[in-house]
HTML snippet that shows the backbone in 3Dmol.js (N, CA, C, O; Angstrom):
<script src="https://3Dmol.org/build/3Dmol-min.js"></script>
<div id="view" style="width:600px;height:400px;position:relative"></div>
<script>
const pdb = `
ATOM      1  N   MET A   1      -4.290   8.181  39.249  1.00  0.00           N
ATOM      2  CA  MET A   1      -4.506   8.640  38.460  1.00  0.00           C
ATOM      3  C   MET A   1      -4.522   8.401  36.575  1.00  0.00           C
ATOM      4  O   MET A   1      -3.485   8.716  35.990  1.00  0.00           O
ATOM      5  N   ASN A   2      -5.507   7.948  35.879  1.00  0.00           N
ATOM      6  CA  ASN A   2      -5.256   7.661  34.598  1.00  0.00           C
ATOM      7  C   ASN A   2      -5.315   8.616  33.689  1.00  0.00           C
ATOM      8  O   ASN A   2      -6.112   9.548  33.572  1.00  0.00           O
ATOM      9  N   LYS A   3      -4.138   8.214  32.871  1.00  0.00           N
ATOM     10  CA  LYS A   3      -3.488   9.602  31.435  1.00  0.00           C
ATOM     11  C   LYS A   3      -4.518   9.184  30.423  1.00  0.00           C
ATOM     12  O   LYS A   3      -4.884   8.071  30.044  1.00  0.00           O
ATOM     13  N   MET A   4      -4.909  10.509  30.068  1.00  0.00           N
ATOM     14  CA  MET A   4      -5.925  10.775  29.059  1.00  0.00           C
ATOM     15  C   MET A   4      -4.574  10.960  27.463  1.00  0.00           C
ATOM     16  O   MET A   4      -3.440  11.411  27.623  1.00  0.00           O
ATOM     17  N   PHE A   5      -4.965  10.625  26.507  1.00  0.00           N
ATOM     18  CA  PHE A   5      -5.065  10.632  25.277  1.00  0.00           C
ATOM     19  C   PHE A   5      -5.267  11.656  24.503  1.00  0.00           C
ATOM     20  O   PHE A   5      -6.491  11.720  24.608  1.00  0.00           O
ATOM     21  N   LYS A   6      -4.978  12.515  23.796  1.00  0.00           N
ATOM     22  CA  LYS A   6      -5.725  13.556  23.335  1.00  0.00           C
ATOM     23  C   LYS A   6      -5.133  13.971  21.762  1.00  0.00           C
ATOM     24  O   LYS A   6      -3.944  14.277  21.679  1.00  0.00           O
ATOM     25  N   VAL A   7      -5.952  13.975  20.573  1.00  0.00           N
ATOM     26  CA  VAL A   7      -5.392  14.495  19.161  1.00  0.00           C
ATOM     27  C   VAL A   7      -6.692  15.480  19.172  1.00  0.00           C
ATOM     28  O   VAL A   7      -7.849  15.358  19.575  1.00  0.00           O
ATOM     29  N   LYS A   8      -5.819  16.689  18.429  1.00  0.00           N
ATOM     30  CA  LYS A   8      -6.540  18.075  17.934  1.00  0.00           C
ATOM     31  C   LYS A   8      -6.467  18.177  16.502  1.00  0.00           C
ATOM     32  O   LYS A   8      -5.372  18.499  16.040  1.00  0.00           O
ATOM     33  N   LEU A   9      -7.517  17.945  15.628  1.00  0.00           N
ATOM     34  CA  LEU A   9      -7.788  17.974  14.161  1.00  0.00           C
ATOM     35  C   LEU A   9      -7.597  19.293  14.210  1.00  0.00           C
ATOM     36  O   LEU A   9      -7.526  19.766  15.344  1.00  0.00           O
ATOM     37  N   THR A  10      -7.472  20.184  13.110  1.00  0.00           N
ATOM     38  CA  THR A  10      -8.083  21.281  12.565  1.00  0.00           C
ATOM     39  C   THR A  10      -7.852  21.903  11.270  1.00  0.00           C
ATOM     40  O   THR A  10      -6.834  22.246  10.669  1.00  0.00           O
ATOM     41  N   LEU A  11      -9.332  21.956  10.971  1.00  0.00           N
ATOM     42  CA  LEU A  11      -9.523  22.629   9.336  1.00  0.00           C
ATOM     43  C   LEU A  11      -9.677  23.707   9.824  1.00  0.00           C
ATOM     44  O   LEU A  11      -9.743  24.179  10.959  1.00  0.00           O
ATOM     45  N   LYS A  12      -9.757  24.255   8.205  1.00  0.00           N
ATOM     46  CA  LYS A  12     -10.027  25.434   7.680  1.00  0.00           C
ATOM     47  C   LYS A  12     -11.305  26.201   7.795  1.00  0.00           C
ATOM     48  O   LYS A  12     -12.180  25.853   7.001  1.00  0.00           O
ATOM     49  N   LYS A  13     -11.489  26.818   8.317  1.00  0.00           N
ATOM     50  CA  LYS A  13     -13.281  27.347   8.793  1.00  0.00           C
ATOM     51  C   LYS A  13     -13.954  27.481   7.394  1.00  0.00           C
ATOM     52  O   LYS A  13     -15.027  26.948   7.114  1.00  0.00           O
ATOM     53  N   ASP A  14     -13.093  28.377   6.399  1.00  0.00           N
ATOM     54  CA  ASP A  14     -14.012  28.806   5.380  1.00  0.00           C
ATOM     55  C   ASP A  14     -14.049  27.547   4.305  1.00  0.00           C
ATOM     56  O   ASP A  14     -14.762  27.765   3.325  1.00  0.00           O
ATOM     57  N   LYS A  15     -13.557  26.595   4.334  1.00  0.00           N
ATOM     58  CA  LYS A  15     -13.426  25.327   3.448  1.00  0.00           C
ATOM     59  C   LYS A  15     -14.110  24.255   3.998  1.00  0.00           C
ATOM     60  O   LYS A  15     -14.830  23.595   3.250  1.00  0.00           O
ATOM     61  N   TYR A  16     -14.010  23.936   5.272  1.00  0.00           N
ATOM     62  CA  TYR A  16     -14.656  22.429   5.861  1.00  0.00           C
ATOM     63  C   TYR A  16     -15.796  23.110   7.169  1.00  0.00           C
ATOM     64  O   TYR A  16     -16.060  22.643   8.276  1.00  0.00           O
ATOM     65  N   SER A  17     -16.220  24.190   6.591  1.00  0.00           N
ATOM     66  CA  SER A  17     -17.442  24.579   7.696  1.00  0.00           C
ATOM     67  C   SER A  17     -19.033  23.339   7.188  1.00  0.00           C
ATOM     68  O   SER A  17     -19.770  22.643   7.886  1.00  0.00           O
ATOM     69  N   LYS A  18     -18.983  23.529   6.051  1.00  0.00           N
ATOM     70  CA  LYS A  18     -20.410  22.856   5.745  1.00  0.00           C
ATOM     71  C   LYS A  18     -20.264  21.443   5.584  1.00  0.00           C
ATOM     72  O   LYS A  18     -21.228  20.707   5.369  1.00  0.00           O
ATOM     73  N   TYR A  19     -19.133  21.062   5.679  1.00  0.00           N
ATOM     74  CA  TYR A  19     -18.857  19.265   6.049  1.00  0.00           C
ATOM     75  C   TYR A  19     -19.184  18.885   7.491  1.00  0.00           C
ATOM     76  O   TYR A  19     -19.858  17.896   7.778  1.00  0.00           O
ATOM     77  N   ILE A  20     -18.403  20.158   8.824  1.00  0.00           N
ATOM     78  CA  ILE A  20     -18.666  19.688   9.606  1.00  0.00           C
ATOM     79  C   ILE A  20     -19.878  19.623  10.027  1.00  0.00           C
ATOM     80  O   ILE A  20     -20.302  18.628  10.615  1.00  0.00           O
ATOM     81  N   GLU A  21     -20.954  21.198   9.659  1.00  0.00           N
ATOM     82  CA  GLU A  21     -22.162  20.622  10.073  1.00  0.00           C
ATOM     83  C   GLU A  21     -23.139  19.327   9.084  1.00  0.00           C
ATOM     84  O   GLU A  21     -24.290  18.955   9.317  1.00  0.00           O
ATOM     85  N   ALA A  22     -22.706  19.110   8.564  1.00  0.00           N
ATOM     86  CA  ALA A  22     -22.890  17.866   7.745  1.00  0.00           C
ATOM     87  C   ALA A  22     -23.130  16.747   8.813  1.00  0.00           C
ATOM     88  O   ALA A  22     -24.211  16.239   9.108  1.00  0.00           O
ATOM     89  N   VAL A  23     -21.874  16.466   9.339  1.00  0.00           N
ATOM     90  CA  VAL A  23     -21.487  15.354  10.183  1.00  0.00           C
ATOM     91  C   VAL A  23     -21.427  15.626  12.282  1.00  0.00           C
ATOM     92  O   VAL A  23     -20.863  14.984  13.168  1.00  0.00           O
ATOM     93  N   LYS A  24     -22.296  16.848  12.304  1.00  0.00           N
ATOM     94  CA  LYS A  24     -21.968  17.324  13.655  1.00  0.00           C
ATOM     95  C   LYS A  24     -22.585  16.230  14.328  1.00  0.00           C
ATOM     96  O   LYS A  24     -21.874  15.641  15.142  1.00  0.00           O
ATOM     97  N   PRO A  25     -23.970  15.754  14.135  1.00  0.00           N
ATOM     98  CA  PRO A  25     -24.351  14.817  14.812  1.00  0.00           C
ATOM     99  C   PRO A  25     -23.755  13.535  14.969  1.00  0.00           C
ATOM    100  O   PRO A  25     -24.210  12.718  15.769  1.00  0.00           O
ATOM    101  N   GLU A  26     -22.722  13.302  14.223  1.00  0.00           N
ATOM    102  CA  GLU A  26     -22.127  12.080  13.654  1.00  0.00           C
ATOM    103  C   GLU A  26     -20.733  12.491  14.887  1.00  0.00           C
ATOM    104  O   GLU A  26     -20.383  11.940  15.931  1.00  0.00           O
ATOM    105  N   ILE A  27     -20.447  13.173  14.469  1.00  0.00           N
ATOM    106  CA  ILE A  27     -18.675  13.578  15.791  1.00  0.00           C
ATOM    107  C   ILE A  27     -18.751  14.123  16.636  1.00  0.00           C
ATOM    108  O   ILE A  27     -17.629  14.164  17.142  1.00  0.00           O
ATOM    109  N   SER A  28     -19.909  15.003  17.596  1.00  0.00           N
ATOM    110  CA  SER A  28     -20.003  15.872  18.415  1.00  0.00           C
ATOM    111  C   SER A  28     -20.353  14.689  19.992  1.00  0.00           C
ATOM    112  O   SER A  28     -20.727  15.075  21.099  1.00  0.00           O
ATOM    113  N   GLU A  29     -20.096  13.365  19.597  1.00  0.00           N
ATOM    114  CA  GLU A  29     -20.572  12.557  21.128  1.00  0.00           C
ATOM    115  C   GLU A  29     -19.435  11.404  20.923  1.00  0.00           C
ATOM    116  O   GLU A  29     -18.527  11.366  20.093  1.00  0.00           O
ATOM    117  N   THR A  30     -19.762  10.530  21.893  1.00  0.00           N
ATOM    118  CA  THR A  30     -18.917   9.721  22.154  1.00  0.00           C
ATOM    119  C   THR A  30     -18.770   8.446  21.067  1.00  0.00           C
ATOM    120  O   THR A  30     -19.698   7.898  20.472  1.00  0.00           O
ATOM    121  N   PHE A  31     -17.559   8.181  20.992  1.00  0.00           N
ATOM    122  CA  PHE A  31     -17.146   7.319  20.296  1.00  0.00           C
ATOM    123  C   PHE A  31     -16.724   6.201  20.906  1.00  0.00           C
ATOM    124  O   PHE A  31     -15.536   5.948  20.705  1.00  0.00           O
ATOM    125  N   GLY A  32     -17.448   5.280  21.744  1.00  0.00           N
ATOM    126  CA  GLY A  32     -16.685   4.008  22.256  1.00  0.00           C
ATOM    127  C   GLY A  32     -16.137   4.320  23.527  1.00  0.00           C
ATOM    128  O   GLY A  32     -16.810   3.928  24.481  1.00  0.00           O
ATOM    129  N   ARG A  33     -15.146   4.892  23.767  1.00  0.00           N
ATOM    130  CA  ARG A  33     -14.357   5.364  25.221  1.00  0.00           C
ATOM    131  C   ARG A  33     -13.965   6.672  25.004  1.00  0.00           C
ATOM    132  O   ARG A  33     -13.296   7.188  25.899  1.00  0.00           O
ATOM    133  N   SER A  34     -14.264   7.419  23.888  1.00  0.00           N
ATOM    134  CA  SER A  34     -13.413   8.042  23.409  1.00  0.00           C
ATOM    135  C   SER A  34     -14.711   9.332  23.753  1.00  0.00           C
ATOM    136  O   SER A  34     -15.924   9.128  23.731  1.00  0.00           O
ATOM    137  N   ARG A  35     -14.127  10.439  24.011  1.00  0.00           N
ATOM    138  CA  ARG A  35     -14.971  11.816  24.003  1.00  0.00           C
ATOM    139  C   ARG A  35     -14.367  12.856  22.985  1.00  0.00           C
ATOM    140  O   ARG A  35     -13.249  13.368  22.920  1.00  0.00           O
ATOM    141  N   ILE A  36     -15.628  13.000  22.127  1.00  0.00           N
ATOM    142  CA  ILE A  36     -15.477  14.066  20.601  1.00  0.00           C
ATOM    143  C   ILE A  36     -15.759  15.402  21.306  1.00  0.00           C
ATOM    144  O   ILE A  36     -16.399  15.432  22.357  1.00  0.00           O
ATOM    145  N   ARG A  37     -15.177  16.726  20.598  1.00  0.00           N
ATOM    146  CA  ARG A  37     -15.609  17.421  21.185  1.00  0.00           C
ATOM    147  C   ARG A  37     -15.246  18.650  20.328  1.00  0.00           C
ATOM    148  O   ARG A  37     -14.057  18.805  20.049  1.00  0.00           O
ATOM    149  N   LEU A  38     -16.566  19.940  19.684  1.00  0.00           N
ATOM    150  CA  LEU A  38     -16.400  20.229  18.257  1.00  0.00           C
ATOM    151  C   LEU A  38     -15.603  21.918  19.020  1.00  0.00           C
ATOM    152  O   LEU A  38     -16.152  22.227  20.077  1.00  0.00           O
ATOM    153  N   GLU A  39     -14.717  22.681  18.670  1.00  0.00           N
ATOM    154  CA  GLU A  39     -14.455  23.824  19.162  1.00  0.00           C
ATOM    155  C   GLU A  39     -14.116  24.672  17.775  1.00  0.00           C
ATOM    156  O   GLU A  39     -13.763  24.103  16.742  1.00  0.00           O
ATOM    157  N   GLU A  40     -14.276  26.153  17.894  1.00  0.00           N
ATOM    158  CA  GLU A  40     -14.172  27.273  16.508  1.00  0.00           C
ATOM    159  C   GLU A  40     -13.621  28.495  17.278  1.00  0.00           C
ATOM    160  O   GLU A  40     -13.838  28.875  18.429  1.00  0.00           O
ATOM    161  N   ASP A  41     -12.724  29.071  16.144  1.00  0.00           N
ATOM    162  CA  ASP A  41     -12.233  30.471  16.324  1.00  0.00           C
ATOM    163  C   ASP A  41     -12.658  31.190  14.789  1.00  0.00           C
ATOM    164  O   ASP A  41     -13.184  30.671  13.805  1.00  0.00           O
ATOM    165  N   ASN A  42     -12.218  32.539  15.020  1.00  0.00           N
ATOM    166  CA  ASN A  42     -11.994  32.764  13.879  1.00  0.00           C
ATOM    167  C   ASN A  42     -12.049  32.141  12.254  1.00  0.00           C
ATOM    168  O   ASN A  42     -12.916  32.361  11.408  1.00  0.00           O
ATOM    169  N   THR A  43     -10.880  31.337  12.144  1.00  0.00           N
ATOM    170  CA  THR A  43     -10.660  31.085  11.279  1.00  0.00           C
ATOM    171  C   THR A  43     -10.203  28.965  10.770  1.00  0.00           C
ATOM    172  O   THR A  43      -9.741  28.340   9.816  1.00  0.00           O
ATOM    173  N   SER A  44     -10.500  28.814  11.542  1.00  0.00           N
ATOM    174  CA  SER A  44     -10.292  27.271  12.112  1.00  0.00           C
ATOM    175  C   SER A  44     -11.620  26.735  12.757  1.00  0.00           C
ATOM    176  O   SER A  44     -12.496  27.392  13.319  1.00  0.00           O
ATOM    177  N   ILE A  45     -11.548  25.163  12.503  1.00  0.00           N
ATOM    178  CA  ILE A  45     -12.649  24.338  13.376  1.00  0.00           C
ATOM    179  C   ILE A  45     -11.844  23.246  14.378  1.00  0.00           C
ATOM    180  O   ILE A  45     -11.096  22.579  13.663  1.00  0.00           O
ATOM    181  N   TYR A  46     -11.776  22.972  15.329  1.00  0.00           N
ATOM    182  CA  TYR A  46     -11.157  22.052  15.732  1.00  0.00           C
ATOM    183  C   TYR A  46     -12.079  20.755  16.674  1.00  0.00           C
ATOM    184  O   TYR A  46     -12.614  20.720  17.782  1.00  0.00           O
ATOM    185  N   ILE A  47     -11.909  19.827  15.587  1.00  0.00           N
ATOM    186  CA  ILE A  47     -12.435  18.308  16.433  1.00  0.00           C
ATOM    187  C   ILE A  47     -11.212  17.895  17.263  1.00  0.00           C
ATOM    188  O   ILE A  47     -10.106  17.670  16.773  1.00  0.00           O
ATOM    189  N   ILE A  48     -11.564  17.806  18.764  1.00  0.00           N
ATOM    190  CA  ILE A  48     -10.581  17.256  20.062  1.00  0.00           C
ATOM    191  C   ILE A  48     -10.872  15.903  20.146  1.00  0.00           C
ATOM    192  O   ILE A  48     -12.010  15.524  19.871  1.00  0.00           O
ATOM    193  N   ILE A  49     -10.183  15.274  20.417  1.00  0.00           N
ATOM    194  CA  ILE A  49     -10.506  13.814  20.503  1.00  0.00           C
ATOM    195  C   ILE A  49      -9.536  13.449  21.816  1.00  0.00           C
ATOM    196  O   ILE A  49      -8.345  13.758  21.798  1.00  0.00           O
ATOM    197  N   ASN A  50     -10.230  12.668  23.119  1.00  0.00           N
ATOM    198  CA  ASN A  50      -9.851  12.228  24.195  1.00  0.00           C
ATOM    199  C   ASN A  50      -9.928  11.180  24.210  1.00  0.00           C
ATOM    200  O   ASN A  50     -10.915  10.698  23.654  1.00  0.00           O
ATOM    201  N   ALA A  51      -9.000  10.320  24.808  1.00  0.00           N
ATOM    202  CA  ALA A  51      -9.291   8.668  24.682  1.00  0.00           C
ATOM    203  C   ALA A  51      -8.319   8.520  26.180  1.00  0.00           C
ATOM    204  O   ALA A  51      -7.511   9.263  26.738  1.00  0.00           O
ATOM    205  N   PRO A  52      -8.979   6.905  26.523  1.00  0.00           N
ATOM    206  CA  PRO A  52      -8.246   6.694  27.521  1.00  0.00           C
ATOM    207  C   PRO A  52      -6.724   5.826  27.460  1.00  0.00           C
ATOM    208  O   PRO A  52      -5.873   5.553  28.306  1.00  0.00           O
ATOM    209  N   ASP A  53      -6.871   5.571  26.060  1.00  0.00           N
ATOM    210  CA  ASP A  53      -5.371   4.562  25.522  1.00  0.00           C
ATOM    211  C   ASP A  53      -5.756   5.346  24.137  1.00  0.00           C
ATOM    212  O   ASP A  53      -6.589   6.156  23.732  1.00  0.00           O
ATOM    213  N   THR A  54      -4.375   4.432  23.555  1.00  0.00           N
ATOM    214  CA  THR A  54      -4.187   4.698  22.380  1.00  0.00           C
ATOM    215  C   THR A  54      -4.715   3.948  21.362  1.00  0.00           C
ATOM    216  O   THR A  54      -4.571   4.361  20.211  1.00  0.00           O
ATOM    217  N   SER A  55      -5.359   2.821  21.590  1.00  0.00           N
ATOM    218  CA  SER A  55      -6.647   2.101  20.460  1.00  0.00           C
ATOM    219  C   SER A  55      -7.939   2.866  20.651  1.00  0.00           C
ATOM    220  O   SER A  55      -8.500   3.209  19.611  1.00  0.00           O
ATOM    221  N   SER A  56      -8.397   3.128  21.575  1.00  0.00           N
ATOM    222  CA  SER A  56      -9.184   3.966  21.509  1.00  0.00           C
ATOM    223  C   SER A  56      -9.117   5.172  20.491  1.00  0.00           C
ATOM    224  O   SER A  56      -9.794   5.320  19.474  1.00  0.00           O
ATOM    225  N   LEU A  57      -7.826   6.263  21.175  1.00  0.00           N
ATOM    226  CA  LEU A  57      -7.946   7.361  20.368  1.00  0.00           C
ATOM    227  C   LEU A  57      -7.800   6.881  18.523  1.00  0.00           C
ATOM    228  O   LEU A  57      -8.487   7.314  17.598  1.00  0.00           O
ATOM    229  N   ARG A  58      -6.688   5.882  18.464  1.00  0.00           N
ATOM    230  CA  ARG A  58      -6.470   5.632  17.053  1.00  0.00           C
ATOM    231  C   ARG A  58      -8.015   4.954  16.225  1.00  0.00           C
ATOM    232  O   ARG A  58      -8.062   4.930  14.995  1.00  0.00           O
ATOM    233  N   ALA A  59      -8.879   4.577  16.849  1.00  0.00           N
ATOM    234  CA  ALA A  59      -9.909   3.994  16.139  1.00  0.00           C
ATOM    235  C   ALA A  59     -11.157   5.376  16.241  1.00  0.00           C
ATOM    236  O   ALA A  59     -12.169   5.427  15.543  1.00  0.00           O
ATOM    237  N   SER A  60     -10.789   6.309  17.189  1.00  0.00           N
ATOM    238  CA  SER A  60     -11.895   7.502  16.844  1.00  0.00           C
ATOM    239  C   SER A  60     -11.395   8.725  15.810  1.00  0.00           C
ATOM    240  O   SER A  60     -12.154   9.348  15.067  1.00  0.00           O
ATOM    241  N   VAL A  61      -9.962   8.927  15.929  1.00  0.00           N
ATOM    242  CA  VAL A  61      -9.500   9.507  14.719  1.00  0.00           C
ATOM    243  C   VAL A  61      -9.839   8.774  12.949  1.00  0.00           C
ATOM    244  O   VAL A  61     -10.198   9.375  11.936  1.00  0.00           O
ATOM    245  N   SER A  62      -9.628   7.697  13.097  1.00  0.00           N
ATOM    246  CA  SER A  62     -10.036   7.170  12.199  1.00  0.00           C
ATOM    247  C   SER A  62     -11.421   7.031  11.500  1.00  0.00           C
ATOM    248  O   SER A  62     -11.707   6.911  10.308  1.00  0.00           O
ATOM    249  N   SER A  63     -12.144   7.082  12.555  1.00  0.00           N
ATOM    250  CA  SER A  63     -13.835   6.726  12.407  1.00  0.00           C
ATOM    251  C   SER A  63     -14.086   8.534  11.996  1.00  0.00           C
ATOM    252  O   SER A  63     -14.712   8.862  10.988  1.00  0.00           O
ATOM    253  N   VAL A  64     -13.580   9.386  12.804  1.00  0.00           N
ATOM    254  CA  VAL A  64     -13.652  10.855  12.436  1.00  0.00           C
ATOM    255  C   VAL A  64     -13.487  11.385  11.356  1.00  0.00           C
ATOM    256  O   VAL A  64     -14.061  12.413  10.996  1.00  0.00           O
ATOM    257  N   THR A  65     -12.278  10.429  10.380  1.00  0.00           N
ATOM    258  CA  THR A  65     -11.825  11.280   9.365  1.00  0.00           C
ATOM    259  C   THR A  65     -12.690  10.596   8.056  1.00  0.00           C
ATOM    260  O   THR A  65     -13.268  11.195   7.149  1.00  0.00           O
ATOM    261  N   ARG A  66     -12.580   9.248   8.269  1.00  0.00           N
ATOM    262  CA  ARG A  66     -13.727   8.413   7.224  1.00  0.00           C
ATOM    263  C   ARG A  66     -14.952   9.022   7.264  1.00  0.00           C
ATOM    264  O   ARG A  66     -15.482   9.162   6.162  1.00  0.00           O
ATOM    265  N   VAL A  67     -15.536   9.413   8.187  1.00  0.00           N
ATOM    266  CA  VAL A  67     -16.975   9.966   8.076  1.00  0.00           C
ATOM    267  C   VAL A  67     -16.732  11.202   7.281  1.00  0.00           C
ATOM    268  O   VAL A  67     -17.305  11.253   6.193  1.00  0.00           O
ATOM    269  N   LEU A  68     -15.947  12.255   7.649  1.00  0.00           N
ATOM    270  CA  LEU A  68     -15.612  13.672   7.095  1.00  0.00           C
ATOM    271  C   LEU A  68     -15.062  13.470   5.406  1.00  0.00           C
ATOM    272  O   LEU A  68     -15.149  14.296   4.497  1.00  0.00           O
ATOM    273  N   ASN A  69     -14.524  12.182   5.367  1.00  0.00           N
ATOM    274  CA  ASN A  69     -13.973  11.783   4.105  1.00  0.00           C
ATOM    275  C   ASN A  69     -15.197  11.029   3.151  1.00  0.00           C
ATOM    276  O   ASN A  69     -14.832  10.496   2.103  1.00  0.00           O
ATOM    277  N   ILE A  70     -16.300  11.003   3.439  1.00  0.00           N
ATOM    278  CA  ILE A  70     -17.155  10.382   2.919  1.00  0.00           C
ATOM    279  C   ILE A  70     -18.236  11.764   2.733  1.00  0.00           C
ATOM    280  O   ILE A  70     -19.181  11.758   1.944  1.00  0.00           O
ATOM    281  N   VAL A  71     -18.005  12.514   3.313  1.00  0.00           N
ATOM    282  CA  VAL A  71     -18.925  13.402   3.311  1.00  0.00           C
ATOM    283  C   VAL A  71     -18.458  14.559   2.229  1.00  0.00           C
ATOM    284  O   VAL A  71     -19.245  15.160   1.497  1.00  0.00           O
ATOM    285  N   ARG A  72     -16.944  14.771   2.267  1.00  0.00           N
ATOM    286  CA  ARG A  72     -16.398  15.518   1.285  1.00  0.00           C
ATOM    287  C   ARG A  72     -16.593  15.272  -0.100  1.00  0.00           C
ATOM    288  O   ARG A  72     -16.676  16.124  -0.985  1.00  0.00           O
ATOM    289  N   LYS A  73     -16.673  13.761  -0.240  1.00  0.00           N
ATOM    290  CA  LYS A  73     -16.709  13.165  -1.269  1.00  0.00           C
ATOM    291  C   LYS A  73     -18.126  13.094  -2.070  1.00  0.00           C
ATOM    292  O   LYS A  73     -18.215  12.793  -3.261  1.00  0.00           O
ATOM    293  N   ILE A  74     -19.180  13.410  -1.249  1.00  0.00           N
ATOM    294  CA  ILE A  74     -20.377  13.687  -1.479  1.00  0.00           C
ATOM    295  C   ILE A  74     -20.701  14.279  -1.827  1.00  0.00           C
ATOM    296  O   ILE A  74     -21.479  14.204  -2.779  1.00  0.00           O
ATOM    297  N   MET A  75     -20.224  15.514  -1.152  1.00  0.00           N
ATOM    298  CA  MET A  75     -20.456  17.326  -1.615  1.00  0.00           C
ATOM    299  C   MET A  75     -19.699  17.498  -2.832  1.00  0.00           C
ATOM    300  O   MET A  75     -20.102  17.926  -3.913  1.00  0.00           O
ATOM    301  N   GLU A  76     -18.255  17.003  -2.422  1.00  0.00           N
ATOM    302  CA  GLU A  76     -18.009  17.340  -3.901  1.00  0.00           C
ATOM    303  C   GLU A  76     -18.594  16.903  -5.285  1.00  0.00           C
ATOM    304  O   GLU A  76     -18.372  17.516  -6.329  1.00  0.00           O
ATOM    305  N   GLU A  77     -19.163  16.069  -5.209  1.00  0.00           N
ATOM    306  CA  GLU A  77     -19.685  15.386  -6.463  1.00  0.00           C
ATOM    307  C   GLU A  77     -20.827  16.426  -6.773  1.00  0.00           C
ATOM    308  O   GLU A  77     -21.286  16.435  -7.916  1.00  0.00           O
ATOM    309  N   ASP A  78     -21.264  17.209  -5.932  1.00  0.00           N
ATOM    310  CA  ASP A  78     -22.741  17.955  -5.949  1.00  0.00           C
ATOM    311  C   ASP A  78     -23.476  16.654  -6.231  1.00  0.00           C
ATOM    312  O   ASP A  78     -23.190  16.176  -7.329  1.00  0.00           O
ATOM    313  N   VAL A  79     -24.479  15.863  -5.404  1.00  0.00           N
ATOM    314  CA  VAL A  79     -25.413  15.106  -5.855  1.00  0.00           C
ATOM    315  C   VAL A  79     -26.638  15.663  -5.191  1.00  0.00           C
ATOM    316  O   VAL A  79     -27.745  15.411  -5.666  1.00  0.00           O
ATOM    317  N   TRP A  80     -26.527  16.262  -4.330  1.00  0.00           N
ATOM    318  CA  TRP A  80     -27.371  17.140  -3.249  1.00  0.00           C
ATOM    319  C   TRP A  80     -28.280  17.877  -3.996  1.00  0.00           C
ATOM    320  O   TRP A  80     -29.063  18.643  -3.435  1.00  0.00           O
TER     321      TRP A  80
END
`;
const viewer = $3Dmol.createViewer("view");
viewer.addModel(pdb, "pdb");
viewer.setStyle({}, {cartoon: {color: "spectrum"}});
viewer.zoomTo();
viewer.render();
</script>
């Protein structure tokens, strides 16, 4: 049996829901060998990343956070 590695990123829904909507097509799919899914409850949005090894996990976490950071910077500049 292969061990899977998992990271769960938690974001405040009232602050980050617009950012998540903007990047949902990018992050709600497979990144290399990692699988990414979104979940939410009343107060939080969860980005859950499962990967077969730590290298894949690190790369996926880096990709997701980079995309979110870019969207945050664009939205804060109010260029839209």
